[in-house]
ZADO-1210 file (C-alpha; in nm, 4 decimals, padded with zeros to 6 digits):
<atoms>
<atom x="-07.6738" y="-01.6614" z="-02.2317" code="UNK" pos="1"/>
<atom x="-07.7148" y="-01.5729" z="-01.8645" code="UNK" pos="2"/>
<atom x="-07.6682" y="-01.9347" z="-01.7621" code="UNK" pos="3"/>
<atom x="-07.3437" y="-01.9535" z="-01.9606" code="UNK" pos="4"/>
<atom x="-07.2146" y="-01.6384" z="-01.7947" code="UNK" pos="5"/>
<atom x="-07.3032" y="-01.7626" z="-01.4461" code="UNK" pos="6"/>
<atom x="-07.1397" y="-02.0984" z="-01.5158" code="UNK" pos="7"/>
<atom x="-06.8201" y="-01.9264" z="-01.6349" code="UNK" pos="8"/>
<atom x="-06.8034" y="-01.7084" z="-01.3239" code="UNK" pos="9"/>
<atom x="-06.8589" y="-02.0049" z="-01.0928" code="UNK" pos="10"/>
<atom x="-06.5986" y="-02.2129" z="-01.2767" code="UNK" pos="11"/>
<atom x="-06.3334" y="-01.9404" z="-01.2628" code="UNK" pos="12"/>
<atom x="-06.4070" y="-01.8755" z="-00.8965" code="UNK" pos="13"/>
<atom x="-06.3727" y="-02.2452" z="-00.8168" code="UNK" pos="14"/>
<atom x="-06.0416" y="-02.2645" z="-01.0037" code="UNK" pos="15"/>
<atom x="-05.9160" y="-01.9584" z="-00.8142" code="UNK" pos="16"/>
<atom x="-06.0121" y="-02.1030" z="-00.4753" code="UNK" pos="17"/>
<atom x="-05.8568" y="-02.4426" z="-00.5514" code="UNK" pos="18"/>
<atom x="-05.5377" y="-02.2778" z="-00.6818" code="UNK" pos="19"/>
<atom x="-05.5145" y="-02.0619" z="-00.3698" code="UNK" pos="20"/>
<atom x="-05.5497" y="-02.3666" z="-00.1459" code="UNK" pos="21"/>
<atom x="-05.2820" y="-02.5541" z="-00.3414" code="UNK" pos="22"/>
<atom x="-05.0441" y="-02.2560" z="-00.3266" code="UNK" pos="23"/>
<atom x="-05.1040" y="-02.2213" z="00.0467" code="UNK" pos="24"/>
<atom x="-05.0052" y="-02.5802" z="00.1213" code="UNK" pos="25"/>
<atom x="-04.7073" y="-02.5642" z="-00.1197" code="UNK" pos="26"/>
<atom x="-04.5843" y="-02.2469" z="00.0529" code="UNK" pos="27"/>
<atom x="-04.6203" y="-02.4134" z="00.3918" code="UNK" pos="28"/>
<atom x="-04.4396" y="-02.7217" z="00.2699" code="UNK" pos="29"/>
<atom x="-04.1421" y="-02.5365" z="00.1229" code="UNK" pos="30"/>
<atom x="-04.1273" y="-02.2457" z="00.3654" code="UNK" pos="31"/>
<atom x="-03.7718" y="-02.1340" z="00.4343" code="UNK" pos="32"/>
<atom x="-03.7101" y="-02.0207" z="00.7896" code="UNK" pos="33"/>
<atom x="-03.4301" y="-01.7616" z="00.7947" code="UNK" pos="34"/>
<atom x="-03.1711" y="-01.7858" z="01.0660" code="UNK" pos="35"/>
<atom x="-03.2399" y="-01.4965" z="01.3083" code="UNK" pos="36"/>
<atom x="-02.8650" y="-01.4504" z="01.3515" code="UNK" pos="37"/>
<atom x="-02.8491" y="-01.3036" z="01.0011" code="UNK" pos="38"/>
<atom x="-03.0288" y="-00.9896" z="01.1195" code="UNK" pos="39"/>
<atom x="-02.7996" y="-00.9655" z="01.4217" code="UNK" pos="40"/>
<atom x="-02.4845" y="-00.9927" z="01.2084" code="UNK" pos="41"/>
<atom x="-02.6205" y="-00.7584" z="00.9417" code="UNK" pos="42"/>
<atom x="-02.6740" y="-00.4908" z="01.2069" code="UNK" pos="43"/>
<atom x="-02.3111" y="-00.5233" z="01.3129" code="UNK" pos="44"/>
<atom x="-02.1822" y="-00.4647" z="00.9584" code="UNK" pos="45"/>
<atom x="-02.1249" y="-00.1060" z="00.8341" code="UNK" pos="46"/>
<atom x="-02.3936" y="-00.1251" z="00.5650" code="UNK" pos="47"/>
<atom x="-02.1688" y="00.0210" z="00.2956" code="UNK" pos="48"/>
<atom x="-02.2620" y="-00.2506" z="00.0439" code="UNK" pos="49"/>
<atom x="-01.9296" y="-00.1872" z="-00.1292" code="UNK" pos="50"/>
<atom x="-01.8616" y="-00.5464" z="-00.2321" code="UNK" pos="51"/>
<atom x="-01.5192" y="-00.5448" z="-00.0681" code="UNK" pos="52"/>
<atom x="-01.6012" y="-00.8738" z="00.1031" code="UNK" pos="53"/>
<atom x="-01.6462" y="-01.0357" z="-00.2365" code="UNK" pos="54"/>
<atom x="-02.0250" y="-01.0591" z="-00.2103" code="UNK" pos="55"/>
<atom x="-02.3109" y="-00.8491" z="-00.3423" code="UNK" pos="56"/>
<atom x="-02.3637" y="-00.6526" z="-00.0220" code="UNK" pos="57"/>
<atom x="-02.3690" y="-00.6571" z="00.3558" code="UNK" pos="58"/>
<atom x="-02.6823" y="-00.8730" z="00.3743" code="UNK" pos="59"/>
<atom x="-02.5290" y="-01.1390" z="00.1524" code="UNK" pos="60"/>
<atom x="-02.2101" y="-01.1223" z="00.3581" code="UNK" pos="61"/>
<atom x="-02.4089" y="-01.1645" z="00.6793" code="UNK" pos="62"/>
<atom x="-02.5701" y="-01.4788" z="00.5356" code="UNK" pos="63"/>
<atom x="-02.2274" y="-01.6151" z="00.4417" code="UNK" pos="64"/>
<atom x="-02.0893" y="-01.5392" z="00.7873" code="UNK" pos="65"/>
<atom x="-02.3762" y="-01.7198" z="00.9589" code="UNK" pos="66"/>
<atom x="-02.3278" y="-02.0281" z="00.7391" code="UNK" pos="67"/>
<atom x="-01.9537" y="-02.0413" z="00.8009" code="UNK" pos="68"/>
<atom x="-01.7758" y="-02.2218" z="01.0811" code="UNK" pos="69"/>
<atom x="-01.4397" y="-02.0610" z="00.9996" code="UNK" pos="70"/>
<atom x="-01.4042" y="-01.6823" z="00.9577" code="UNK" pos="71"/>
<atom x="-01.0350" y="-01.6831" z="00.8640" code="UNK" pos="72"/>
<atom x="-01.1074" y="-01.6290" z="00.4943" code="UNK" pos="73"/>
<atom x="-01.3908" y="-01.3814" z="00.5421" code="UNK" pos="74"/>
<atom x="-01.3315" y="-01.0136" z="00.6026" code="UNK" pos="75"/>
<atom x="-01.5143" y="-00.6810" z="00.5980" code="UNK" pos="76"/>
<atom x="-01.2558" y="-00.4258" z="00.4775" code="UNK" pos="77"/>
<atom x="-01.4726" y="-00.1298" z="00.5806" code="UNK" pos="78"/>
<atom x="-01.5374" y="-00.2446" z="00.9363" code="UNK" pos="79"/>
<atom x="-01.1931" y="-00.3986" z="00.9777" code="UNK" pos="80"/>
<atom x="-01.0802" y="-00.6095" z="01.2701" code="UNK" pos="81"/>
<atom x="-01.3137" y="-00.4414" z="01.5214" code="UNK" pos="82"/>
<atom x="-01.6250" y="-00.5316" z="01.3229" code="UNK" pos="83"/>
<atom x="-01.5082" y="-00.8860" z="01.2585" code="UNK" pos="84"/>
<atom x="-01.4433" y="-00.9358" z="01.6309" code="UNK" pos="85"/>
<atom x="-01.7993" y="-00.8282" z="01.7095" code="UNK" pos="86"/>
<atom x="-01.9369" y="-01.0617" z="01.4422" code="UNK" pos="87"/>
<atom x="-01.7249" y="-01.3489" z="01.5724" code="UNK" pos="88"/>
<atom x="-01.8480" y="-01.2893" z="01.9265" code="UNK" pos="89"/>
<atom x="-02.2098" y="-01.2931" z="01.8083" code="UNK" pos="90"/>
<atom x="-02.1543" y="-01.6237" z="01.6295" code="UNK" pos="91"/>
<atom x="-01.9394" y="-01.7840" z="01.8981" code="UNK" pos="92"/>
<atom x="-01.6400" y="-01.8036" z="01.6654" code="UNK" pos="93"/>
<atom x="-01.2963" y="-01.6466" z="01.6375" code="UNK" pos="94"/>
<atom x="-01.1829" y="-01.3924" z="01.3783" code="UNK" pos="95"/>
<atom x="-00.8058" y="-01.3710" z="01.3270" code="UNK" pos="96"/>
<atom x="-00.6474" y="-01.0262" z="01.3051" code="UNK" pos="97"/>
<atom x="-00.5800" y="-00.9108" z="00.9502" code="UNK" pos="98"/>
<atom x="-00.3255" y="-00.6515" z="00.8476" code="UNK" pos="99"/>
<atom x="-00.4909" y="-00.3464" z="00.6908" code="UNK" pos="100"/>
<atom x="-00.4709" y="-00.3096" z="00.3142" code="UNK" pos="101"/>
<atom x="-00.4765" y="-00.0053" z="00.0891" code="UNK" pos="102"/>
<atom x="-00.5195" y="00.0628" z="-00.2812" code="UNK" pos="103"/>
<atom x="-00.1931" y="00.1481" z="-00.4588" code="UNK" pos="104"/>
<atom x="-00.1653" y="00.3105" z="-00.8021" code="UNK" pos="105"/>
<atom x="00.1162" y="00.1319" z="-00.9841" code="UNK" pos="106"/>
<atom x="00.1853" y="00.3894" z="-01.2530" code="UNK" pos="107"/>
<atom x="00.4161" y="00.6918" z="-01.2504" code="UNK" pos="108"/>
<atom x="00.3385" y="00.7973" z="-01.6056" code="UNK" pos="109"/>
<atom x="00.2627" y="01.1578" z="-01.5204" code="UNK" pos="110"/>
<atom x="00.2404" y="01.4350" z="-01.7781" code="UNK" pos="111"/>
<atom x="00.6091" y="01.5032" z="-01.7177" code="UNK" pos="112"/>
<atom x="00.7326" y="01.1437" z="-01.7169" code="UNK" pos="113"/>
<atom x="00.5106" y="01.0314" z="-02.0048" code="UNK" pos="114"/>
<atom x="00.4285" y="01.3366" z="-02.2204" code="UNK" pos="115"/>
<atom x="00.1384" y="01.3117" z="-02.4609" code="UNK" pos="116"/>
<atom x="00.2110" y="01.2217" z="-02.8214" code="UNK" pos="117"/>
<atom x="-00.1500" y="01.2394" z="-02.9361" code="UNK" pos="118"/>
<atom x="-00.4689" y="01.3987" z="-02.8081" code="UNK" pos="119"/>
<atom x="-00.7574" y="01.1745" z="-02.7019" code="UNK" pos="120"/>
<atom x="-01.0935" y="01.3310" z="-02.7866" code="UNK" pos="121"/>
<atom x="-01.3762" y="01.0899" z="-02.7196" code="UNK" pos="122"/>
<atom x="-01.5823" y="00.9447" z="-02.4343" code="UNK" pos="123"/>
<atom x="-01.4325" y="01.0290" z="-02.0958" code="UNK" pos="124"/>
<atom x="-01.4151" y="00.6707" z="-01.9755" code="UNK" pos="125"/>
<atom x="-01.1038" y="00.4642" z="-01.9140" code="UNK" pos="126"/>
<atom x="-01.2870" y="00.1477" z="-02.0184" code="UNK" pos="127"/>
<atom x="-01.3830" y="00.3079" z="-02.3510" code="UNK" pos="128"/>
<atom x="-01.0423" y="00.4668" z="-02.4135" code="UNK" pos="129"/>
<atom x="-00.8632" y="00.1408" z="-02.3329" code="UNK" pos="130"/>
<atom x="-01.0402" y="-00.0279" z="-02.6244" code="UNK" pos="131"/>
<atom x="-00.9743" y="00.2592" z="-02.8651" code="UNK" pos="132"/>
<atom x="-00.6078" y="00.3389" z="-02.8151" code="UNK" pos="133"/>
<atom x="-00.2836" y="00.2905" z="-02.6228" code="UNK" pos="134"/>
<atom x="-00.3319" y="00.6278" z="-02.4580" code="UNK" pos="135"/>
<atom x="-00.1966" y="00.9738" z="-02.5174" code="UNK" pos="136"/>
<atom x="00.1565" y="00.8835" z="-02.4055" code="UNK" pos="137"/>
<atom x="00.1712" y="00.5724" z="-02.6207" code="UNK" pos="138"/>
<atom x="00.2147" y="00.3383" z="-02.3237" code="UNK" pos="139"/>
<atom x="-00.0268" y="00.0471" z="-02.3753" code="UNK" pos="140"/>
<atom x="-00.0337" y="-00.0252" z="-02.0015" code="UNK" pos="141"/>
<atom x="-00.0214" y="00.3247" z="-01.8541" code="UNK" pos="142"/>
<atom x="-00.2907" y="00.5105" z="-01.6646" code="UNK" pos="143"/>
<atom x="-00.5438" y="00.6809" z="-01.8914" code="UNK" pos="144"/>
<atom x="-00.6368" y="00.9335" z="-01.6233" code="UNK" pos="145"/>
<atom x="-01.0073" y="00.9552" z="-01.7085" code="UNK" pos="146"/>
<atom x="-01.1260" y="00.8673" z="-01.3596" code="UNK" pos="147"/>
<atom x="-01.3200" y="00.5413" z="-01.3770" code="UNK" pos="148"/>
<atom x="-01.1555" y="00.4587" z="-01.0433" code="UNK" pos="149"/>
<atom x="-01.2780" y="00.7861" z="-00.8937" code="UNK" pos="150"/>
<atom x="-01.6367" y="00.7206" z="-01.0016" code="UNK" pos="151"/>
<atom x="-01.6281" y="00.3687" z="-00.8573" code="UNK" pos="152"/>
<atom x="-01.5160" y="00.4798" z="-00.5091" code="UNK" pos="153"/>
<atom x="-01.7928" y="00.5310" z="-00.2505" code="UNK" pos="154"/>
<atom x="-01.5576" y="00.6662" z="00.0138" code="UNK" pos="155"/>
<atom x="-01.4016" y="00.9713" z="-00.1545" code="UNK" pos="156"/>
<atom x="-01.0683" y="00.7949" z="-00.1228" code="UNK" pos="157"/>
<atom x="-00.9288" y="00.8563" z="-00.4705" code="UNK" pos="158"/>
<atom x="-00.9005" y="01.1563" z="-00.6992" code="UNK" pos="159"/>
<atom x="-00.7152" y="01.2647" z="-01.0137" code="UNK" pos="160"/>
<atom x="-00.4259" y="01.4998" z="-00.9493" code="UNK" pos="161"/>
<atom x="-00.4623" y="01.7988" z="-01.1797" code="UNK" pos="162"/>
<atom x="-00.0858" y="01.8398" z="-01.2169" code="UNK" pos="163"/>
<atom x="00.0244" y="01.4818" z="-01.2801" code="UNK" pos="164"/>
<atom x="-00.2993" y="01.3504" z="-01.4311" code="UNK" pos="165"/>
<atom x="-00.2683" y="01.0384" z="-01.2155" code="UNK" pos="166"/>
<atom x="-00.4996" y="00.8982" z="-00.9462" code="UNK" pos="167"/>
<atom x="-00.4052" y="00.9660" z="-00.5848" code="UNK" pos="168"/>
<atom x="-00.5298" y="00.7435" z="-00.3008" code="UNK" pos="169"/>
<atom x="-00.6118" y="00.8926" z="00.0394" code="UNK" pos="170"/>
<atom x="-00.4504" y="00.6927" z="00.3209" code="UNK" pos="171"/>
<atom x="-00.7191" y="00.8122" z="00.5623" code="UNK" pos="172"/>
<atom x="-01.0258" y="00.7369" z="00.3487" code="UNK" pos="173"/>
<atom x="-00.9308" y="00.4190" z="00.1633" code="UNK" pos="174"/>
<atom x="-01.0952" y="00.1079" z="00.3097" code="UNK" pos="175"/>
<atom x="-00.9479" y="-00.1355" z="00.0545" code="UNK" pos="176"/>
<atom x="-01.2876" y="-00.2362" z="-00.0807" code="UNK" pos="177"/>
<atom x="-01.1328" y="-00.3040" z="-00.4208" code="UNK" pos="178"/>
<atom x="-01.3907" y="-00.1130" z="-00.6272" code="UNK" pos="179"/>
<atom x="-01.1204" y="00.0939" z="-00.7964" code="UNK" pos="180"/>
<atom x="-00.9186" y="-00.2202" z="-00.8681" code="UNK" pos="181"/>
<atom x="-01.2132" y="-00.3665" z="-01.0561" code="UNK" pos="182"/>
<atom x="-01.2892" y="-00.0389" z="-01.2356" code="UNK" pos="183"/>
<atom x="-00.9394" y="00.0049" z="-01.3816" code="UNK" pos="184"/>
<atom x="-00.9278" y="-00.1606" z="-01.7273" code="UNK" pos="185"/>
<atom x="-00.5480" y="-00.1761" z="-01.7203" code="UNK" pos="186"/>
<atom x="-00.5072" y="-00.3420" z="-01.3792" code="UNK" pos="187"/>
<atom x="-00.2906" y="-00.0550" z="-01.2570" code="UNK" pos="188"/>
<atom x="-00.4473" y="-00.0338" z="-00.9110" code="UNK" pos="189"/>
<atom x="-00.3633" y="-00.3062" z="-00.6628" code="UNK" pos="190"/>
<atom x="-00.4495" y="-00.3790" z="-00.3003" code="UNK" pos="191"/>
<atom x="-00.1334" y="-00.4061" z="-00.0919" code="UNK" pos="192"/>
<atom x="-00.0501" y="-00.4150" z="00.2762" code="UNK" pos="193"/>
<atom x="-00.0750" y="-00.0675" z="00.4234" code="UNK" pos="194"/>
<atom x="00.2507" y="-00.1321" z="00.6072" code="UNK" pos="195"/>
<atom x="00.3911" y="-00.0224" z="00.9401" code="UNK" pos="196"/>
<atom x="00.3602" y="00.3550" z="00.9790" code="UNK" pos="197"/>
<atom x="00.1906" y="00.3535" z="00.6359" code="UNK" pos="198"/>
<atom x="00.5241" y="00.2709" z="00.4733" code="UNK" pos="199"/>
<atom x="00.5394" y="00.0577" z="00.1615" code="UNK" pos="200"/>
<atom x="00.7657" y="-00.0049" z="-00.1363" code="UNK" pos="201"/>
<atom x="00.6407" y="-00.1141" z="-00.4775" code="UNK" pos="202"/>
<atom x="00.7253" y="-00.1073" z="-00.8468" code="UNK" pos="203"/>
<atom x="00.5146" y="00.1758" z="-00.9836" code="UNK" pos="204"/>
<atom x="00.4815" y="00.0303" z="-01.3321" code="UNK" pos="205"/>
<atom x="00.2809" y="-00.2463" z="-01.4994" code="UNK" pos="206"/>
<atom x="00.4294" y="-00.2149" z="-01.8487" code="UNK" pos="207"/>
<atom x="00.5468" y="-00.5493" z="-01.9857" code="UNK" pos="208"/>
<atom x="00.7181" y="-00.4071" z="-02.2929" code="UNK" pos="209"/>
<atom x="01.0931" y="-00.4507" z="-02.3281" code="UNK" pos="210"/>
<atom x="01.3266" y="-00.1806" z="-02.2037" code="UNK" pos="211"/>
<atom x="01.3587" y="00.0285" z="-02.5203" code="UNK" pos="212"/>
<atom x="00.9897" y="00.0741" z="-02.6068" code="UNK" pos="213"/>
<atom x="00.8946" y="00.1088" z="-02.2407" code="UNK" pos="214"/>
<atom x="01.1494" y="00.3849" z="-02.1775" code="UNK" pos="215"/>
<atom x="01.0517" y="00.5602" z="-02.5031" code="UNK" pos="216"/>
<atom x="00.6964" y="00.6117" z="-02.3777" code="UNK" pos="217"/>
<atom x="00.7732" y="00.6742" z="-02.0101" code="UNK" pos="218"/>
<atom x="01.0931" y="00.7974" z="-01.8458" code="UNK" pos="219"/>
<atom x="01.0261" y="00.6033" z="-01.5248" code="UNK" pos="220"/>
<atom x="00.9080" y="00.2743" z="-01.6729" code="UNK" pos="221"/>
<atom x="01.0454" y="-00.0554" z="-01.5473" code="UNK" pos="222"/>
<atom x="01.2904" y="-00.1777" z="-01.8130" code="UNK" pos="223"/>
<atom x="01.3310" y="-00.5285" z="-01.6729" code="UNK" pos="224"/>
<atom x="01.7028" y="-00.4899" z="-01.5975" code="UNK" pos="225"/>
<atom x="01.6809" y="-00.7172" z="-01.2942" code="UNK" pos="226"/>
<atom x="01.9084" y="-00.5096" z="-01.0691" code="UNK" pos="227"/>
<atom x="01.6449" y="-00.4916" z="-00.7965" code="UNK" pos="228"/>
<atom x="01.5967" y="-00.8687" z="-00.8076" code="UNK" pos="229"/>
<atom x="01.9688" y="-00.9259" z="-00.7468" code="UNK" pos="230"/>
<atom x="01.9822" y="-00.6631" z="-00.4728" code="UNK" pos="231"/>
<atom x="01.6924" y="-00.7925" z="-00.2604" code="UNK" pos="232"/>
<atom x="01.8219" y="-01.0094" z="00.0276" code="UNK" pos="233"/>
<atom x="01.4764" y="-01.1521" z="00.1020" code="UNK" pos="234"/>
<atom x="01.3819" y="-01.2838" z="-00.2451" code="UNK" pos="235"/>
<atom x="01.0810" y="-01.0526" z="-00.2398" code="UNK" pos="236"/>
<atom x="01.1267" y="-00.9323" z="-00.5987" code="UNK" pos="237"/>
<atom x="01.0552" y="-01.1403" z="-00.9063" code="UNK" pos="238"/>
<atom x="01.0861" y="-01.0627" z="-01.2774" code="UNK" pos="239"/>
<atom x="00.8029" y="-01.1769" z="-01.5066" code="UNK" pos="240"/>
<atom x="00.7489" y="-01.0586" z="-01.8635" code="UNK" pos="241"/>
<atom x="01.0126" y="-00.7821" z="-01.8395" code="UNK" pos="242"/>
<atom x="00.8460" y="-00.6427" z="-01.5272" code="UNK" pos="243"/>
<atom x="00.9694" y="-00.6483" z="-01.1679" code="UNK" pos="244"/>
<atom x="00.7194" y="-00.7119" z="-00.8899" code="UNK" pos="245"/>
<atom x="00.7680" y="-00.6758" z="-00.5145" code="UNK" pos="246"/>
<atom x="00.5817" y="-00.9307" z="-00.3011" code="UNK" pos="247"/>
<atom x="00.4508" y="-00.7311" z="-00.0045" code="UNK" pos="248"/>
<atom x="00.4324" y="-01.0452" z="00.2088" code="UNK" pos="249"/>
<atom x="00.8074" y="-01.1020" z="00.1737" code="UNK" pos="250"/>
<atom x="00.9288" y="-00.7428" z="00.1596" code="UNK" pos="251"/>
<atom x="01.0980" y="-00.6259" z="00.4826" code="UNK" pos="252"/>
<atom x="01.1108" y="-00.2586" z="00.3753" code="UNK" pos="253"/>
<atom x="01.4918" y="-00.2637" z="00.3826" code="UNK" pos="254"/>
<atom x="01.4982" y="-00.0010" z="00.1019" code="UNK" pos="255"/>
<atom x="01.7927" y="-00.1620" z="-00.0790" code="UNK" pos="256"/>
<atom x="01.6105" y="-00.2002" z="-00.4100" code="UNK" pos="257"/>
<atom x="01.5079" y="00.1617" z="-00.4707" code="UNK" pos="258"/>
<atom x="01.8584" y="00.3122" z="-00.5091" code="UNK" pos="259"/>
<atom x="01.9679" y="00.0557" z="-00.7699" code="UNK" pos="260"/>
<atom x="01.6692" y="00.1114" z="-01.0004" code="UNK" pos="261"/>
<atom x="01.8068" y="00.3063" z="-01.3013" code="UNK" pos="262"/>
<atom x="01.4679" y="00.4531" z="-01.3962" code="UNK" pos="263"/>
<atom x="01.3254" y="00.5272" z="-01.0489" code="UNK" pos="264"/>
<atom x="01.0387" y="00.2885" z="-01.1169" code="UNK" pos="265"/>
<atom x="01.0422" y="00.1743" z="-00.7536" code="UNK" pos="266"/>
<atom x="00.8586" y="00.4045" z="-00.5146" code="UNK" pos="267"/>
<atom x="00.8995" y="00.4398" z="-00.1398" code="UNK" pos="268"/>
<atom x="00.5931" y="00.5787" z="00.0360" code="UNK" pos="269"/>
<atom x="00.5999" y="00.7677" z="00.3679" code="UNK" pos="270"/>
<atom x="00.9629" y="00.6936" z="00.4523" code="UNK" pos="271"/>
<atom x="01.1901" y="00.9567" z="00.6091" code="UNK" pos="272"/>
<atom x="01.4380" y="01.1313" z="00.3812" code="UNK" pos="273"/>
<atom x="01.7217" y="00.9022" z="00.2822" code="UNK" pos="274"/>
<atom x="02.0699" y="01.0055" z="00.3947" code="UNK" pos="275"/>
<atom x="02.3591" y="00.9196" z="00.1698" code="UNK" pos="276"/>
<atom x="02.7194" y="00.9788" z="00.2747" code="UNK" pos="277"/>
<atom x="02.9795" y="01.0679" z="00.0155" code="UNK" pos="278"/>
<atom x="03.3208" y="01.1297" z="00.1755" code="UNK" pos="279"/>
<atom x="03.2746" y="01.3814" z="00.4556" code="UNK" pos="280"/>
<atom x="02.9590" y="01.5309" z="00.3039" code="UNK" pos="281"/>
<atom x="02.6149" y="01.4055" z="00.3990" code="UNK" pos="282"/>
<atom x="02.3571" y="01.4410" z="00.1276" code="UNK" pos="283"/>
<atom x="01.9881" y="01.4199" z="00.1942" code="UNK" pos="284"/>
<atom x="01.7801" y="01.2903" z="-00.0925" code="UNK" pos="285"/>
<atom x="01.4179" y="01.3845" z="-00.0556" code="UNK" pos="286"/>
<atom x="01.1351" y="01.2008" z="-00.2241" code="UNK" pos="287"/>
<atom x="00.9811" y="01.4248" z="-00.4866" code="UNK" pos="288"/>
<atom x="00.6314" y="01.4120" z="-00.6227" code="UNK" pos="289"/>
<atom x="00.5724" y="01.2761" z="-00.9679" code="UNK" pos="290"/>
</atoms>
């Protein structure tokens, strides 16, 4: 009995030693030596791990930067151009300047413009409510106002307005990481160019229903009339599935489209008050909140 026990112990010990030796040589053979530049680049990044670069976090982005020979398609939205210049200098590359972006809420279906027809009483999650119903206003594409976008934001850049029930994006805090864009189940939030002097023009509607049903659920819905498309001198507006869309890369901010929209679905952000002359009387039209 004792001999059997001793033999078993010796056998197991021998197997353990041999396995350890094999593992040691395998580890040496397949050892991966990490590029030391990854640590240097990672230290230059903000460490927000927001995913705005399209990767899992800053470490993964640093690895991608080190592997790349062209930084034109890589960008850290939190650090911006300053951070990318530092990274480029560390890697001996060049990082082209990128225009700053910002999250834009493309829905004006406030409690006034899109009054509730039913009462939603269930889980307070946009993702959940989107599956259950069209929403309290009846618009199948409108904002549900339950704040999934707010929860997703790590920069306190978005909140739900208590009066309108719609999300509001902070120009100062938004870093265009895109977390809110991903969180919105109705694709209402979009990243657009921040624009000169923070000025931008966009169609604040994503409803693809035809004019009648769209207007029935929301007073400021895009009805697909096409007047803005005809008015734009730069071909920046297209009409797809009864919905107008303004291409921010083509838009020159001429402001000709907004006055011709019959439902006020086109919004102008941060522009001075528009002056309209009628005869000898000058009328100032001020942008009102939704």
